[in-house]
ROMIVO-170388 format. One record per residue: residue in three letters; x, y, z of N, C-alpha, C, O in turn; residue number from 1. Coordinates in steps of 0.001 Angstrom, whole numbers, plus 500000, padded with zeros to 6 digits. Layout:
BEGIN
<'ala',<X,Y,Z>,<X,Y,Z>,<X,Y,Z>,<X,Y,Z>,NUM>
...
***
This chain:
BEGIN
<'arg',<908701,104701,196409>,<909643,103623,196670>,<910886,104209,197344>,<911503,105128,196805>,1>
<'pro',<911260,103688,198518>,<912429,104252,199219>,<913736,103919,198486>,<913891,102856,197884>,2>
<'thr',<914632,104844,198565>,<915934,104633,197935>,<916838,103902,198911>,<916906,104232,200095>,3>
<'arg',<917513,102928,198397>,<918456,102189,199236>,<919822,102859,199196>,<920312,103271,198144>,4>
<'val',<920400,102948,200346>,<921763,103471,200395>,<922687,102278,200218>,<922645,101321,200991>,5>
<'arg',<923497,102346,199217>,<924439,101252,198963>,<925796,101616,199547>,<926340,102695,199315>,6>
<'his',<926305,100682,200299>,<927649,100878,200833>,<928607,100204,199871>,<928530,098994,199659>,7>
<'pro',<929499,100968,199297>,<930396,100354,198318>,<931305,099322,198974>,<931839,099541,200061>,8>
<'leu',<931463,098222,198306>,<932390,097198,198767>,<933782,097567,198287>,<933930,098205,197245>,9>
<'pro',<934801,097173,199033>,<936145,097452,198520>,<936361,096649,197240>,<935836,095542,197113>,10>
<'pro',<937113,097181,196306>,<937375,096425,195085>,<938006,095075,195416>,<938822,094972,196332>,11>
<'val',<937629,094058,194677>,<938111,092707,194977>,<939634,092625,195024>,<940170,092043,195967>,12>
<'pro',<940366,093189,194036>,<941824,093099,194147>,<942378,093745,195423>,<943338,093237,196002>,13>
<'ala',<941786,094850,195862>,<942260,095498,197092>,<942017,094594,198293>,<942886,094457,199155>,14>
<'arg',<940845,093981,198354>,<940532,093076,199467>,<941428,091839,199406>,<941913,091366,200434>,15>
<'ala',<941641,091323,198211>,<942511,090151,198062>,<943937,090492,198492>,<944634,089646,199051>,16>
<'lys',<944374,091728,198234>,<945717,092131,198660>,<945805,092167,200188>,<946808,091747,200766>,17>
<'glu',<944764,092665,200832>,<944726,092649,202308>,<944817,091217,202822>,<945578,090930,203746>,18>
<'leu',<944042,090326,202222>,<944040,088923,202643>,<945388,088261,202359>,<945851,087422,203131>,19>
<'phe',<946011,088644,201249>,<947357,088161,200917>,<948329,088520,202046>,<949089,087676,202519>,20>
<'glu',<948288,089788,202468>,<949172,090251,203550>,<948911,089470,204838>,<949844,089066,205531>,21>
<'gln',<947628,089265,205148>,<947276,088514,206356>,<947799,087079,206270>,<948309,086540,207251>,22>
<'ala',<947671,086469,205098>,<948135,085091,204923>,<949654,085006,205068>,<950164,084039,205634>,23>
<'leu',<950378,086003,204566>,<951829,085999,204749>,<952185,086112,206228>,<953059,085399,206722>,24>
<'lys',<951502,087013,206927>,<951767,087179,208360>,<951453,085908,209135>,<952125,085596,210118>,25>
<'ala',<950435,085173,208697>,<950038,083935,209360>,<950885,082742,208907>,<950654,081613,209340>,26>
<'asn',<951862,082998,208037>,<952734,081948,207497>,<951940,080851,206788>,<952185,079660,206978>,27>
<'thr',<950984,081285,205966>,<950199,080352,205150>,<950391,080742,203682>,<949493,081318,203067>,28>
<'pro',<951569,080425,203120>,<951874,080875,201767>,<950953,080302,200693>,<950713,080959,199680>,29>
<'asn',<950436,079098,200890>,<949523,078555,199882>,<948240,079376,199823>,<947689,079603,198745>,30>
<'arg',<947772,079812,200972>,<946591,080677,201004>,<946918,082024,200360>,<946121,082560,199590>,31>
<'ala',<948081,082562,200677>,<948505,083831,200077>,<948544,083704,198557>,<948167,084627,197835>,32>
<'arg',<949000,082559,198088>,<949071,082358,196637>,<947680,082371,195998>,<947510,082883,194891>,33>
<'ser',<946693,081813,196690>,<945341,081818,196116>,<944814,083249,195987>,<944110,083565,195028>,34>
<'tyr',<945151,084112,196948>,<944744,085514,196845>,<945501,086221,195722>,<944923,087028,194995>,35>
<'leu',<946780,085922,195580>,<947565,086491,194496>,<946993,086060,193142>,<946893,086871,192221>,36>
<'asp',<946623,084792,193026>,<946022,084303,191785>,<944710,085024,191488>,<944418,085327,190332>,37>
<'ala',<943920,085299,192525>,<942649,086011,192336>,<942900,087416,191789>,<942194,087875,190892>,38>
<'ile',<943900,088087,192332>,<944226,089431,191847>,<944668,089363,190391>,<944235,090169,189567>,39>
<'ala',<945529,088401,190077>,<946044,088273,188705>,<944916,087944,187723>,<944936,088400,186580>,40>
<'asp',<943938,087155,188165>,<942805,086813,187297>,<941900,088016,187047>,<941449,088241,185924>,41>
<'leu',<941641,088787,188101>,<940701,089893,188004>,<941314,091173,187447>,<940636,091968,186797>,42>
<'asp',<942598,091360,187709>,<943250,092608,187310>,<944681,092311,186866>,<945630,092674,187561>,43>
<'pro',<944846,091648,185708>,<946176,091202,185288>,<947200,092326,185121>,<948404,092076,185177>,44>
<'ala',<946738,093553,184917>,<947663,094672,184738>,<948041,095344,186059>,<948775,096332,186062>,45>
<'asn',<947552,094820,187169>,<947812,095411,188477>,<949322,095441,188735>,<949994,094411,188693>,46>
<'ala',<949833,096639,189002>,<951274,096824,189199>,<951791,096124,190451>,<952995,095897,190571>,47>
<'ala',<950917,095781,191374>,<951355,095142,192619>,<951661,093659,192439>,<952290,093056,193308>,48>
<'ile',<951234,093065,191340>,<951377,091614,191172>,<952839,091169,191175>,<953187,090233,191894>,49>
<'ala',<953692,091809,190398>,<955095,091381,190297>,<955809,091416,191650>,<956445,090429,192019>,50>
<'pro',<955724,092523,192403>,<956399,092508,193707>,<955771,091501,194682>,<956469,090931,195520>,51>
<'met',<954471,091286,194573>,<953826,090297,195443>,<954335,088895,195106>,<954578,088087,196002>,52>
<'arg',<954496,088611,193810>,<955037,087308,193395>,<956437,087100,193973>,<956757,086018,194466>,53>
<'glu',<957266,088140,193910>,<958631,088032,194438>,<958625,087777,195942>,<959359,086920,196435>,54>
<'arg',<957798,088519,196662>,<957716,088320,198115>,<957282,086909,198447>,<957857,086260,199321>,55>
<'leu',<956259,086435,197743>,<955748,085100,198010>,<956774,084044,197621>,<956936,083050,198328>,56>
<'ala',<957462,084246,196510>,<958513,083302,196112>,<959569,083198,197206>,<960039,082103,197516>,57>
<'asn',<959946,084341,197794>,<960943,084323,198856>,<960433,083627,200112>,<961210,082995,200828>,58>
<'val',<959146,083736,200386>,<958560,082996,201518>,<958677,081496,201257>,<959053,080735,202148>,59>
<'phe',<958352,081071,200030>,<958479,079655,199687>,<959937,079206,199733>,<960219,078081,200145>,60>
<'leu',<960868,080066,199316>,<962289,079712,199388>,<962744,079577,200843>,<963510,078671,201172>,61>
<'asp',<962279,080469,201707>,<962581,080351,203137>,<962048,079025,203674>,<962716,078336,204446>,62>
<'gln',<960832,078683,203249>,<960212,077441,203688>,<961019,076239,203172>,<961233,075274,203905>,63>
<'ala',<961460,076301,201927>,<962258,075210,201355>,<963554,075022,202142>,<963952,073894,202433>,64>
<'glu',<964205,076125,202483>,<965443,076033,203276>,<965173,075421,204640>,<965924,074565,205107>,65>
<'ala',<964095,075866,205276>,<963759,075338,206600>,<963457,073846,206531>,<963935,073073,207362>,66>
<'lys',<962670,073444,205551>,<962310,072022,205417>,<963545,071193,205099>,<963691,070085,205615>,67>
<'ala',<964439,071709,204258>,<965678,070996,203956>,<966511,070833,205224>,<967088,069773,205465>,68>
<'gly',<966567,071894,206034>,<967308,071838,207291>,<966732,070835,208268>,<967443,070312,209126>,69>
<'gln',<965436,070567,208138>,<964775,069583,209000>,<964810,068181,208395>,<964267,067239,208972>,70>
<'gly',<965450,068044,207227>,<965535,066749,206575>,<964275,066349,205837>,<964105,065175,205506>,71>
<'met',<963391,067290,205571>,<962119,067005,204894>,<962248,067372,203420>,<961743,068401,202972>,72>
<'arg',<962931,066512,202683>,<963263,066837,201300>,<962028,067015,200410>,<961973,067962,199625>,73>
<'ala',<961050,066134,200518>,<959866,066247,199652>,<959140,067568,199889>,<958706,068218,198938>,74>
<'asp',<959009,067963,201148>,<958369,069244,201458>,<959212,070405,200921>,<958679,071380,200392>,75>
<'ala',<960522,070283,201066>,<961426,071323,200575>,<961312,071449,199059>,<961284,072556,198521>,76>
<'glu',<961247,070307,198374>,<961119,070338,196915>,<959797,070966,196483>,<959744,071688,195488>,77>
<'arg',<958733,070691,197232>,<957428,071272,196906>,<957472,072800,197051>,<956979,073526,196188>,78>
<'ala',<958062,073273,198140>,<958173,074723,198361>,<959072,075361,197295>,<958775,076446,196794>,79>
<'leu',<960164,074684,196957>,<961064,075184,195919>,<960335,075272,194585>,<960500,076247,193852>,80>
<'gly',<959539,074271,194267>,<958762,074284,193024>,<957789,075445,192973>,<957623,076077,191929>,81>
<'ser',<957145,075730,194098>,<956222,076870,194156>,<956969,078172,193915>,<956493,079042,193187>,82>
<'ala',<958145,078304,194528>,<958952,079510,194336>,<959349,079653,192871>,<959292,080748,192310>,83>
<'arg',<959749,078547,192257>,<960179,078579,190859>,<959025,078976,189930>,<959231,079708,188962>,84>
<'glu',<957813,078495,190225>,<956643,078864,189412>,<956356,080359,189514>,<956024,081006,188521>,85>
<'leu',<956487,080895,190719>,<956177,082304,190945>,<957247,083232,190383>,<956935,084296,189847>,86>
<'ser',<958501,082828,190505>,<959608,083714,190141>,<960766,082892,189594>,<961755,082663,190291>,87>
<'pro',<960644,082441,188327>,<961656,081544,187768>,<963070,082126,187729>,<964044,081373,187703>,88>
<'asn',<963193,083447,187724>,<964519,084073,187658>,<965027,084545,189014>,<966009,085285,189076>,89>
<'asn',<964383,084136,190091>,<964803,084547,191429>,<966241,084089,191672>,<966579,082927,191447>,90>
<'ala',<967070,085002,192128>,<968494,084724,192327>,<968753,083659,193393>,<969805,083021,193373>,91>
<'arg',<967830,083457,194310>,<968037,082501,195404>,<967743,081049,195013>,<968130,080130,195735>,92>
<'ile',<967071,080834,193893>,<966621,079482,193549>,<967778,078489,193470>,<967689,077403,194043>,93>
<'ala',<968852,078833,192779>,<969976,077900,192613>,<970581,077527,193966>,<970874,076359,194222>,94>
<'glu',<970763,078516,194821>,<971349,078276,196145>,<970460,077358,196987>,<970941,076405,197601>,95>
<'val',<969166,077653,197009>,<968241,076846,197799>,<968130,075437,197205>,<968029,074453,197937>,96>
<'glu',<968150,075354,195884>,<968067,074043,195224>,<969248,073157,195628>,<969075,071957,195841>,97>
<'gln',<970443,073737,195735>,<971611,072970,196175>,<971404,072427,197586>,<971738,071275,197864>,98>
<'lys',<970860,073244,198467>,<970601,072800,199838>,<969585,071669,199860>,<969735,070697,200601>,99>
<'val',<968542,071807,199035>,<967499,070780,198985>,<968081,069480,198435>,<967802,068404,198965>,100>
<'gln',<968884,069571,197379>,<969474,068375,196779>,<970418,067668,197750>,<970588,066451,197678>,101>
<'ala',<971027,068425,198650>,<971942,067839,199627>,<971203,067151,200776>,<971817,066463,201592>,102>
<'thr',<969897,067339,200835>,<969097,066764,201915>,<968772,065311,201599>,<968342,064992,200491>,103>
<'ala',<968974,064447,202559>,<968602,063044,202367>,<967090,062948,202240>,<966359,063652,202937>,104>
<'ala',<966626,062093,201365>,<965181,061940,201142>,<964512,061365,202384>,<964987,060391,202968>,105>
<'thr',<963405,061984,202776>,<962600,061492,203893>,<961140,061550,203478>,<960803,062259,202530>,106>
<'pro',<960272,060828,204156>,<958850,060863,203791>,<958276,062265,203927>,<958671,063032,204805>,107>
<'ala',<957343,062583,203046>,<956701,063894,203053>,<955681,063984,204160>,<955109,062981,204587>,108>
<'thr',<955459,065211,204621>,<954371,065458,205562>,<953246,066129,204775>,<953490,066675,203699>,109>
<'pro',<952044,066097,205286>,<950946,066750,204559>,<951248,068227,204352>,<951877,068850,205208>,110>
<'pro',<950808,068806,203222>,<951091,070220,202960>,<950478,071113,204017>,<949395,070852,204540>,111>
<'ser',<951216,072187,204317>,<950681,073156,205281>,<950590,074493,204584>,<951075,074653,203465>,112>
<'gly',<949972,075447,205240>,<949917,076780,204695>,<948624,077134,204014>,<948580,078066,203211>,113>
<'gly',<947579,076413,204317>,<946274,076822,203858>,<945831,076135,202648>,<944734,076397,202156>,114>
***
């Protein structure tokens, strides 16, 4: 019986981290979050999770500020909520929340970002 040569697959958390980085570069934070969740599920002790959460929270905060600046309050609130879930103690949350609250309410657009 011939022996099969097995090519090792990259560990799932490592591959998910690569995909996380790609999703951030593509400005699809919701997709990046799904990869972050996969890493946290498979390897909860992974030291990269906390800094990845902070980076992603800041992407959502940037998005919230941008949406608030465009008058899209519902979208801004959604992005702010995502940031708060990822990093409840993020120093930028209060500042961004004030900007969002100052935005006049407008109809929401469909979610973007994967």
